[in-house]
N, CA, C and O of each residue as an XYZ file, in Angstrom:
692
protein
N      62.763    -29.509     28.525
C      61.886    -28.552     29.292
C      61.401    -27.317     28.468
O      60.258    -26.871     28.574
N      62.309    -26.820     27.678
C      61.736    -25.739     26.769
C      60.654    -26.209     25.862
O      59.750    -25.401     25.649
N      60.590    -27.325     25.316
C      59.473    -27.880     24.574
C      58.225    -27.991     25.458
O      57.141    -27.552     25.073
N      58.368    -28.500     26.478
C      57.232    -28.548     27.338
C      56.602    -27.271     27.794
O      55.375    -27.190     27.839
N      57.421    -26.196     28.158
C      57.054    -24.881     28.425
C      56.521    -24.176     27.337
O      55.677    -23.309     27.561
N      56.957    -24.463     25.973
C      56.314    -23.867     24.970
C      54.932    -24.399     24.698
O      53.962    -23.669     24.495
N      54.900    -25.721     24.706
C      53.577    -26.369     24.554
C      52.442    -26.022     25.559
O      51.236    -26.069     25.316
N      53.061    -25.650     26.781
C      51.970    -25.271     27.797
C      51.619    -23.862     27.549
O      50.444    -23.537     27.719
N      52.522    -22.938     27.151
C      52.205    -21.648     26.569
C      51.284    -21.496     25.436
O      50.448    -20.592     25.416
N      51.420    -22.393     24.452
C      50.608    -22.362     23.196
C      49.281    -22.942     23.805
O      48.301    -22.282     23.459
N      49.027    -23.905     24.545
C      47.787    -24.297     25.112
C      47.158    -23.249     25.912
O      45.936    -23.099     25.879
N      47.885    -22.545     26.596
C      47.267    -21.446     27.438
C      46.685    -20.288     26.545
O      45.633    -19.714     26.828
N      47.439    -19.997     25.466
C      47.164    -19.003     24.567
C      45.779    -19.446     23.703
O      44.837    -18.675     23.517
N      45.825    -20.552     23.313
C      44.609    -21.157     22.459
C      43.495    -21.245     23.495
O      42.405    -20.985     22.985
N      43.433    -21.537     24.815
C      42.326    -21.377     25.648
C      41.867    -20.186     25.797
O      40.651    -20.011     25.717
N      42.722    -19.132     26.039
C      42.547    -17.702     26.145
C      41.737    -17.250     24.891
O      40.722    -16.563     25.007
N      42.235    -17.670     23.669
C      41.743    -17.297     22.368
C      40.369    -17.805     22.129
O      39.563    -17.137     21.482
N      40.068    -18.995     22.643
C      38.670    -19.691     22.560
C      37.831    -18.855     23.353
O      36.777    -18.474     22.845
N      38.145    -18.478     24.603
C      37.464    -17.847     25.591
C      36.963    -16.539     24.975
O      35.766    -16.297     24.817
N      37.959    -15.711     24.639
C      37.746    -14.404     24.000
C      36.784    -14.417     22.921
O      35.808    -13.666     22.918
N      37.040    -15.274     21.980
C      36.199    -15.460     20.866
C      34.651    -15.713     21.174
O      33.787    -15.112     20.535
N      34.338    -16.632     22.183
C      33.048    -16.921     22.585
C      32.455    -15.654     23.208
O      31.366    -15.234     22.816
N      33.152    -15.036     24.172
C      32.739    -13.703     24.547
C      32.482    -12.739     23.616
O      31.545    -11.963     23.802
N      33.158    -12.668     22.658
C      32.871    -11.545     21.410
C      31.799    -12.171     20.594
O      31.116    -11.312     20.036
N      31.470    -13.260     20.371
C      30.449    -13.716     19.637
C      29.145    -13.526     20.450
O      28.169    -13.045     19.874
N      29.081    -13.826     21.572
C      27.864    -13.616     22.444
C      27.602    -12.164     22.659
O      26.424    -11.872     22.866
N      28.444    -11.234     22.649
C      28.084     -9.752     22.758
C      27.741     -9.155     21.412
O      27.032     -8.150     21.368
N      28.186     -9.695     20.359
C      28.030     -9.212     19.137
C      26.566     -9.995     18.594
O      26.060     -9.569     17.556
N      26.120    -10.776     19.091
C      24.733    -11.376     18.850
C      23.597    -10.508     19.308
O      22.579    -10.323     18.641
N      23.815    -10.036     20.383
C      22.773     -9.182     21.077
C      22.688     -7.917     20.157
O      21.596     -7.580     19.699
N      23.942     -7.147     19.855
C      23.833     -6.197     19.094
C      23.271     -6.360     17.662
O      22.656     -5.472     17.071
N      23.552     -7.613     17.158
C      23.065     -7.877     15.806
C      21.453     -7.949     15.663
O      20.819     -7.574     14.677
N      20.838     -8.596     17.035
C      19.547     -8.710     17.104
C      18.916     -7.345     17.226
O      17.871     -7.101     16.622
N      19.547     -6.392     18.031
C      19.136     -4.948     18.083
C      19.068     -4.345     16.742
O      18.061     -3.701     16.448
N      20.078     -4.491     15.853
C      20.151     -3.827     14.623
C      19.083     -4.315     13.803
O      18.405     -3.507     13.168
N      18.875     -5.435     13.749
C      17.867     -6.261     12.780
C      16.543     -5.623     13.116
O      15.812     -5.222     12.210
N      16.227     -5.522     14.315
C      15.064     -4.899     14.532
C      14.694     -3.523     14.302
O      13.548     -3.143     14.062
N      15.877     -2.687     14.400
C      15.795     -1.443     14.046
C      15.629     -1.180     12.507
O      14.928     -0.249     12.111
N      16.300     -2.033     11.639
C      16.161     -2.004     10.254
C      14.799     -2.305      9.904
O      14.203     -1.588      9.101
N      14.132     -3.531     10.559
C      12.906     -3.934     10.268
C      11.852     -2.745     10.558
O      10.925     -2.535      9.776
N      12.059     -1.945     11.782
C      11.081     -0.888     12.064
C      11.136      0.138     11.004
O      10.126      0.666     10.539
N      12.452      0.430     10.602
C      12.674      1.406      9.748
C      11.852      1.158      8.106
O      11.187      1.934      7.419
N      12.198     -0.058      7.932
C      11.530     -0.323      6.521
C      10.065     -0.451      6.523
O       9.433     -0.273      5.481
N       9.409     -0.791      7.783
C       8.104     -0.961      8.023
C       7.618      0.616      8.016
O       6.617      0.972      7.394
N       8.350      1.415      8.693
C       7.890      2.927      8.537
C       7.931      3.317      7.197
O       7.053      4.081      6.798
N       8.767      2.939      6.462
C       8.815      3.533      4.946
C       8.175      2.722      4.079
O       8.126      3.160      2.929
N       7.577      1.487      4.309
C       6.913      0.909      3.672
C       7.722      0.067      2.659
O       7.061     -0.388      1.725
N       9.080     -0.224      2.687
C       9.827     -0.793      1.734
C       9.635     -2.305      1.690
O      10.583     -2.851      1.125
N       8.664     -3.169      2.130
C       8.461     -4.465      2.052
C       8.631     -4.811      0.501
O       8.193     -4.047     -0.359
N       9.319     -6.053      0.174
C       9.497     -6.253     -1.247
C       8.208     -6.945     -1.617
O       7.718     -6.605     -2.694
N       7.639     -7.767     -0.977
C       6.353     -8.534     -1.337
C       5.375     -8.510     -0.115
O       5.651     -9.253      0.827
N       4.389     -7.818     -0.052
C       3.456     -7.995      0.989
C       2.234     -8.688      0.560
O       1.421     -8.180     -0.211
N       2.115     -9.924      1.104
C       0.836    -10.519      0.762
C      -0.291    -10.098      0.998
O      -1.270    -10.668      0.517
N      -0.402     -9.067      1.745
C      -1.638     -8.626      2.242
C      -2.131     -7.592      1.270
O      -3.285     -7.219      1.482
N      -1.485     -7.029      0.215
C      -1.729     -5.985     -0.778
C      -2.853     -6.861     -1.575
O      -2.657     -8.045     -1.850
N      -3.978     -6.206     -1.896
C      -4.960     -6.606     -2.741
C      -4.633     -6.954     -4.231
O      -4.966     -7.996     -4.796
N      -3.892     -5.866     -4.807
C      -3.569     -5.947     -6.190
C      -2.454     -7.040     -6.521
O      -2.435     -7.667     -7.580
N      -1.478     -7.202     -5.433
C      -0.623     -8.292     -5.784
C      -1.283     -9.617     -5.914
O      -0.829    -10.389     -6.759
N      -2.348    -10.002     -5.149
C      -3.220    -11.144     -4.881
C      -3.929    -11.457     -6.299
O      -3.715    -12.437     -7.013
N      -4.816    -10.402     -6.534
C      -5.423    -10.420     -7.665
C      -4.872    -10.570     -8.907
O      -5.397    -11.315     -9.735
N      -3.669     -9.821     -9.183
C      -3.073     -9.894    -10.418
C      -2.393    -11.363    -10.767
O      -2.333    -11.925    -11.861
N      -1.924    -11.777     -9.542
C      -1.435    -13.464     -9.859
C      -2.529    -14.428    -10.146
O      -2.369    -15.401    -10.884
N      -3.777    -14.102     -9.477
C      -4.661    -15.176     -9.622
C      -5.275    -15.100    -11.150
O      -5.915    -16.105    -11.459
N      -5.193    -14.171    -12.058
C      -5.721    -14.105    -13.225
C      -4.875    -14.708    -14.355
O      -3.757    -14.258    -14.608
N      -5.393    -15.684    -15.001
C      -4.730    -16.470    -15.943
C      -4.497    -15.595    -17.322
O      -5.339    -14.740    -17.597
N      -3.586    -15.759    -18.021
C      -3.193    -14.936    -19.316
C      -4.456    -15.033    -20.371
O      -4.819    -14.054    -21.023
N      -4.991    -16.136    -20.451
C      -6.197    -16.298    -21.363
C      -7.427    -15.465    -20.914
O      -8.310    -15.099    -21.689
N      -7.395    -15.202    -19.578
C      -8.478    -14.496    -19.293
C      -8.276    -13.051    -19.020
O      -9.027    -12.461    -18.243
N      -7.320    -12.471    -19.607
C      -6.971    -11.069    -19.761
C      -7.295    -10.298    -21.143
O      -6.836    -10.755    -22.190
N      -7.965     -9.309    -21.145
C      -8.104     -8.490    -22.154
C      -7.391     -7.064    -21.960
O      -7.574     -6.509    -20.876
N      -6.755     -6.556    -22.727
C      -6.237     -5.162    -22.512
C      -6.725     -4.211    -23.255
O      -6.689     -4.277    -24.483
N      -7.330     -3.040    -22.493
C      -8.048     -2.124    -23.261
C      -6.957     -0.745    -23.083
O      -6.555     -0.223    -22.043
N      -6.652     -0.380    -24.566
C      -5.650      0.971    -24.379
C      -6.470      2.256    -24.449
O      -7.448      2.388    -25.186
N      -6.041      3.106    -23.702
C      -6.639      4.354    -23.623
C      -6.022      5.119    -24.786
O      -4.836      5.448    -24.799
N      -6.990      5.419    -25.879
C      -6.338      5.942    -27.015
C      -5.520      7.019    -27.265
O      -5.101      7.179    -28.411
N      -5.204      7.829    -26.337
C      -4.528      9.113    -26.425
C      -3.318      8.931    -25.477
O      -3.433      8.258    -24.453
N      -2.199      9.512    -25.811
C      -1.232      9.985    -24.799
C      -1.480     10.957    -24.027
O      -1.660     12.011    -24.637
N      -1.579     11.031    -22.654
C      -1.925     12.042    -21.861
C      -0.871     12.832    -21.367
O       0.088     12.271    -20.836
N      -0.922     14.260    -21.483
C       0.049     15.020    -20.940
C      -0.734     15.789    -19.559
O      -1.734     16.503    -19.636
N      -0.077     15.473    -18.453
C      -0.618     15.722    -17.279
C       0.143     16.765    -16.633
O       1.351     16.547    -16.535
N      -0.263     17.757    -16.213
C       0.455     18.762    -15.264
C       0.511     18.296    -13.811
O      -0.498     18.010    -13.166
N       1.617     18.245    -13.395
C       1.886     17.891    -11.878
C       1.836     18.987    -10.962
O       1.852     20.176    -11.278
N       1.772     18.492     -9.754
C       1.623     19.551     -8.583
C       2.899     20.178     -8.581
O       3.889     19.588     -9.014
N       2.949     21.460     -8.075
C       4.358     21.996     -7.927
C       5.074     21.556     -6.751
O       4.537     21.596     -5.644
N       6.341     21.107     -6.936
C       7.069     20.920     -5.900
C       7.839     21.781     -5.239
O       7.446     22.940     -5.104
N       9.128     21.348     -4.686
C       9.886     22.468     -3.824
C      10.583     23.310     -4.682
O      11.038     24.354     -4.214
N      10.772     23.003     -6.025
C      11.482     24.023     -7.033
C      10.564     25.220     -7.337
O      11.039     26.299     -7.692
N       9.225     25.015     -7.191
C       8.091     25.977     -7.658
C       7.850     26.052     -9.155
O       7.201     26.992     -9.613
N       8.395     25.005    -10.015
C       8.301     25.126    -11.436
C       7.210     24.217    -11.876
O       6.807     23.340    -11.113
N       6.708     24.378    -13.071
C       5.673     23.705    -13.461
C       6.294     22.322    -13.971
O       7.450     22.413    -14.385
N       5.795     21.247    -14.000
C       6.234     20.061    -14.510
C       5.081     19.210    -14.937
O       3.924     19.255    -14.521
N       5.586     18.455    -15.807
C       4.270     17.456    -16.668
C       4.901     16.025    -16.740
O       6.086     15.694    -16.687
N       3.624     15.180    -16.892
C       3.929     13.813    -17.139
C       3.275     13.458    -18.316
O       2.060     13.626    -18.429
N       3.955     12.987    -19.201
C       3.525     12.324    -20.409
C       3.357     10.966    -20.561
O       4.369     10.308    -20.805
N       2.016     10.259    -20.445
C       1.918      8.720    -20.120
C       0.993      8.205    -21.337
O       0.312      8.960    -22.032
N       1.054      7.116    -21.456
C       0.192      6.123    -22.208
C      -0.364      5.150    -21.290
O       0.391      4.652    -20.455
N      -1.658      4.790    -21.336
C      -2.148      3.940    -20.127
C      -2.802      2.797    -20.917
O      -3.240      2.956    -22.057
N      -2.842      1.660    -20.259
C      -3.665      0.657    -20.629
C      -4.186     -0.050    -19.494
O      -3.499     -0.342    -18.515
N      -5.555     -0.359    -19.643
C      -6.110     -1.219    -18.614
C      -6.113     -2.767    -18.746
O      -6.383     -3.342    -19.801
N      -5.776     -3.422    -17.530
C      -5.890     -4.864    -17.801
C      -7.383     -5.319    -17.173
O      -7.744     -5.048    -16.027
N      -8.057     -5.953    -18.013
C      -9.563     -6.405    -17.546
C      -9.433     -7.991    -17.412
O      -8.756     -8.737    -18.119
N     -10.099     -8.260    -16.530
C     -10.339     -9.721    -16.228
C     -11.697    -10.224    -17.028
O     -12.791     -9.788    -16.669
N     -11.605    -11.003    -17.942
C     -12.660    -11.563    -18.657
C     -13.556    -12.326    -17.892
O     -14.736    -12.420    -18.229
N     -13.122    -12.861    -16.928
C     -13.952    -13.834    -15.765
C     -14.606    -13.275    -14.814
O     -15.340    -13.917    -14.063
N     -14.411    -11.963    -14.728
C     -15.060    -11.274    -13.539
C     -16.680    -11.170    -13.979
O     -17.018    -10.971    -15.146
N     -17.536    -11.317    -12.981
C     -18.884    -11.099    -13.306
C     -19.379     -9.817    -13.879
O     -20.446     -9.752    -14.488
N     -18.561     -8.754    -13.670
C     -18.944     -7.327    -14.133
C     -18.528     -7.074    -15.520
O     -18.983     -6.123    -16.156
N     -17.582     -7.993    -16.055
C     -16.764     -7.967    -17.449
C     -17.875     -7.539    -18.382
O     -17.876     -6.381    -18.802
N     -18.704     -8.288    -18.692
C     -19.644     -8.239    -19.634
C     -20.580     -6.841    -19.460
O     -20.876     -6.162    -20.443
N     -20.938     -6.554    -18.319
C     -21.552     -5.399    -18.077
C     -20.770     -4.005    -18.453
O     -21.296     -3.062    -19.044
N     -19.445     -4.058    -18.007
C     -18.987     -2.663    -18.412
C     -17.897     -2.679    -19.374
O     -17.269     -1.640    -19.581
N     -17.562     -3.952    -20.092
C     -16.770     -3.959    -21.267
C     -17.425     -3.141    -22.408
O     -16.688     -2.520    -23.174
N     -18.630     -3.109    -22.548
C     -19.257     -2.561    -23.748
C     -19.150     -1.035    -23.649
O     -18.998     -0.361    -24.668
N     -19.232     -0.468    -22.388
C     -19.155      0.915    -22.266
C     -17.720      1.585    -21.936
O     -17.600      2.791    -21.715
N     -16.773      0.773    -21.928
C     -15.422      1.432    -21.786
C     -15.063      2.502    -22.687
O     -14.437      3.484    -22.288
N     -15.466      2.341    -23.997
C     -15.028      3.346    -24.923
C     -15.797      4.733    -24.702
O     -15.401      5.880    -24.911
N     -17.191      4.203    -24.146
C     -17.936      5.624    -23.848
C     -17.522      6.263    -22.680
O     -17.755      7.465    -22.552
N     -16.949      5.647    -21.822
C     -16.491      6.194    -20.729
C     -15.003      6.585    -20.486
O     -14.527      6.716    -19.359
N     -14.294      6.762    -21.678
C     -12.955      6.831    -21.602
C     -12.476      8.438    -21.127
O     -11.395      8.728    -20.616
N     -13.481      9.278    -21.416
C     -13.237     10.609    -20.899
C     -13.204     10.653    -19.477
O     -12.320     11.300    -18.914
N     -14.279      9.887    -18.685
C     -14.267      9.897    -17.225
C     -13.161      8.995    -16.813
O     -12.782      9.214    -15.663
N     -12.526      8.021    -17.449
C     -11.283      7.380    -16.940
C     -10.220      8.339    -16.984
O      -9.678      8.635    -15.919
N      -9.765      8.973    -18.260
C      -9.001      9.802    -18.319
C      -9.018     11.018    -17.210
O      -7.945     11.387    -16.734
N     -10.190     11.605    -16.827
C     -10.409     12.475    -15.942
C      -9.755     11.765    -14.557
O      -8.915     12.401    -13.920
N     -10.070     10.755    -14.229
C      -9.576     10.039    -12.876
C      -8.171      9.774    -12.996
O      -7.581      9.891    -11.921
N      -7.483      9.465    -13.935
C      -6.140      9.488    -14.236
C      -5.408     10.761    -14.106
O      -4.294     10.809    -13.584
N      -6.096     11.917    -14.631
C      -5.589     13.238    -14.612
C      -5.488     13.657    -12.943
O      -4.518     14.218    -12.433
N      -6.734     13.240    -12.235
C      -6.810     13.846    -10.879
C      -5.672     13.088    -10.240
O      -4.886     13.705     -9.520
N      -5.546     11.956    -10.425
C      -4.592     10.882     -9.409
C      -3.237     11.322     -9.864
O      -2.511     11.531     -8.892
N      -2.654     11.531    -11.010
C      -1.195     12.105    -11.301
C      -1.185     13.309    -11.151
O      -0.182     13.677    -10.540
N      -1.908     14.162    -11.458
C      -1.768     15.473    -11.047
C      -1.860     16.077     -9.681
O      -1.677     17.281     -9.501
N      -2.127     15.286     -8.773
C      -2.052     15.554     -7.385
C      -0.671     15.007     -6.910
O      -0.585     14.808     -5.698
N       0.259     14.773     -7.560
C       1.700     14.339     -7.096
C       2.603     15.440     -7.722
O       2.320     16.122     -8.708
N       3.756     15.493     -6.967
C       4.749     16.362     -7.517
C       5.698     15.411     -8.310
O       5.660     14.188     -8.182
N       6.480     16.018     -9.071
C       7.429     15.105    -10.072
C       8.400     14.453     -9.248
O       8.932     13.472     -9.768
N       8.818     14.805     -7.904
C       9.647     13.828     -7.347
C       8.796     12.641     -6.643
O       9.319     11.540     -6.473
N       7.679     12.865     -6.306
C       6.761     11.807     -5.812
C       6.458     10.802     -7.006
O       6.496      9.579     -6.866
N       6.151     11.458     -8.208
C       5.606     10.434     -9.390
C       6.790      9.722     -9.865
O       6.681      8.535    -10.172
N       8.105     10.435     -9.972
C       9.171      9.681    -10.570
C       9.474      8.607     -9.508
O       9.732      7.475     -9.918
N       9.469      8.844     -8.215
C      10.079      7.858     -7.232
C       9.155      6.685     -7.105
O       9.589      5.595     -6.734
N       7.921      6.874     -7.396
C       6.783      5.688     -7.027
C       5.801      5.762     -8.031
O       4.717      6.324     -7.876
N       6.228      5.112     -9.219
C       5.163      4.995    -10.375
C       4.320      3.790    -10.101
O       3.202      3.659    -10.599
N       4.873      2.905     -9.295
C       3.984      1.791     -8.730
C       2.848      2.421     -7.944
O       1.691      2.084     -8.198
N       3.100      3.264     -7.058
C       2.205      3.732     -6.165
C       0.915      4.632     -7.098
O      -0.283      4.692     -6.822
N       1.629      5.255     -8.229
C       0.647      5.733     -9.038
C      -0.324      4.787     -9.750
O      -1.506      5.074     -9.935
N       0.110      3.922    -10.043
C      -0.755      2.638    -10.785
C      -1.640      2.259     -9.794
O      -2.848      2.286    -10.030
N      -1.171      1.874     -8.610
C      -2.204      1.497     -7.595
C      -3.347      2.367     -7.103
O      -4.501      1.989     -6.900
N      -2.835      3.640     -6.935
C      -4.034      4.736     -6.820
C      -4.882      4.871     -8.131
O      -6.109      4.924     -8.053
N      -4.326      4.918     -9.159
C      -5.312      4.894    -10.293
C      -6.234      3.556    -10.398
O      -7.396      3.620    -10.800
N      -5.638      2.387    -10.016
C      -6.459      1.166    -10.069
C      -7.656      1.382     -8.981
O      -8.845      1.268     -9.281
N      -7.255      1.658     -7.877
C      -8.281      1.984     -6.737
C      -9.310      2.910     -7.181
O     -10.493      2.616     -7.008
N      -8.993      3.933     -7.700
C      -9.762      5.056     -8.100
C     -10.887      4.463     -9.242
O     -12.079      4.763     -9.305
N     -10.252      3.679     -9.979
C     -11.227      3.308    -11.333
C     -12.212      2.064    -10.884
O     -13.305      1.831    -11.400
N     -11.597      1.312     -9.812
C     -12.413      0.348     -9.240
C     -13.342      0.861     -8.359
O     -14.376      0.201     -8.255
N     -13.233      2.012     -7.601
C     -14.332      2.592     -7.086
C     -15.338      3.325     -7.937
O     -16.547      3.280     -7.708
N     -14.861      3.915     -8.801
C     -15.531      4.587    -10.003
C     -16.726      3.462    -10.601
O     -17.889      3.820    -10.786
N     -16.307      2.240    -10.833
C     -17.106      1.350    -11.506
C     -17.889      0.473    -10.424
O     -18.919     -0.136    -10.713
N     -17.375      0.463     -9.289
C     -18.003     -0.280     -8.041
C     -17.483     -1.924     -8.504
O     -18.165     -2.896     -8.181
N     -16.516     -2.031     -9.098
C     -16.197     -3.342     -9.485
C     -14.666     -3.575     -9.656
O     -13.981     -2.572     -9.854
N     -14.085     -4.736     -9.604
C     -12.873     -5.170     -9.577
C     -12.453     -5.714    -11.029
O     -11.324     -6.159    -11.236
N     -13.464     -5.644    -12.038
C     -13.095     -6.217    -13.463
C     -11.695     -5.468    -13.918
O     -10.937     -6.114    -14.642
N     -11.429     -4.515    -13.637
C     -10.161     -3.682    -14.030
C      -9.135     -4.125    -12.681
O      -9.193     -3.729    -11.517
N      -8.269     -5.015    -13.270
C      -7.370     -5.574    -12.003
C      -5.897     -4.902    -12.066
O      -5.127     -5.023    -11.113
N      -5.573     -4.249    -13.138
C      -4.213     -3.751    -13.233
C      -4.053     -2.666    -14.317
O      -4.639     -2.698    -15.399
N      -3.199     -1.700    -13.916
C      -3.039     -0.335    -14.835
C      -1.714     -0.888    -15.437
O      -1.036     -1.746    -14.871
N      -1.408     -0.328    -16.620
C      -0.064     -0.478    -17.227
C       0.442      0.808    -17.784
O      -0.327      1.447    -18.502
N       1.581      1.248    -17.558
C       2.120      2.466    -18.320
C       2.894      2.065    -19.396
O       3.961      1.480    -19.206
N       2.455      2.329    -20.565
C       3.081      1.954    -21.856
C       4.277      2.623    -22.079
O       5.357      2.085    -22.324
N       4.033      3.918    -21.979
C       5.341      5.185    -21.928
C       4.976      6.091    -20.702
O       3.824      6.421    -20.423
N       6.059      6.439    -20.028
C       5.848      7.475    -19.060
C       7.007      8.433    -19.088
O       8.144      8.007    -18.883
N       6.805      9.565    -19.303
C       8.117     10.574    -19.236
C       7.557     11.550    -18.275
O       6.350     11.643    -18.053
N       8.661     12.427    -17.593
C       8.550     13.293    -16.743
C       9.291     14.652    -17.333
O      10.330     14.474    -17.969
N       8.894     15.747    -17.184
C       9.707     16.854    -17.579
C       9.365     18.036    -16.676
O       9.941     19.113    -16.825
């Protein structure tokens, strides 16, 4: 009789355990969905997507074959004064910049010859873009700086034959 009673008790506890586990699972799934939506909202607000296919630079960079790339190096290392940040001190960025050119772009032949002549205007645009940021902004978002410089140069030329910006060396002080 004791064995039977013990078996019934174990069976009852097993059924209660399964019931409580399923209740806990269903209550946690709702909370988990809400947490996932909250994290998605925060990452969208902070623009933390790892790879956003709607970004123009990402699509264009991946479409250019290696044999269609020509790199133009800005000859000098640039020392750029940054905007004053929260500390109120003057900070600088020392950077060497290269432009990646798409040789298959229709405007490449038109503008390739004049890149050397326009290097001062290109440097000026780089100074304007980088100099408008504080050291905190520049250090934390060098990819954003590249994209901003790229957009500025593409607007200056009215063409997308410059499709990428490369920082060979970048230091902040």
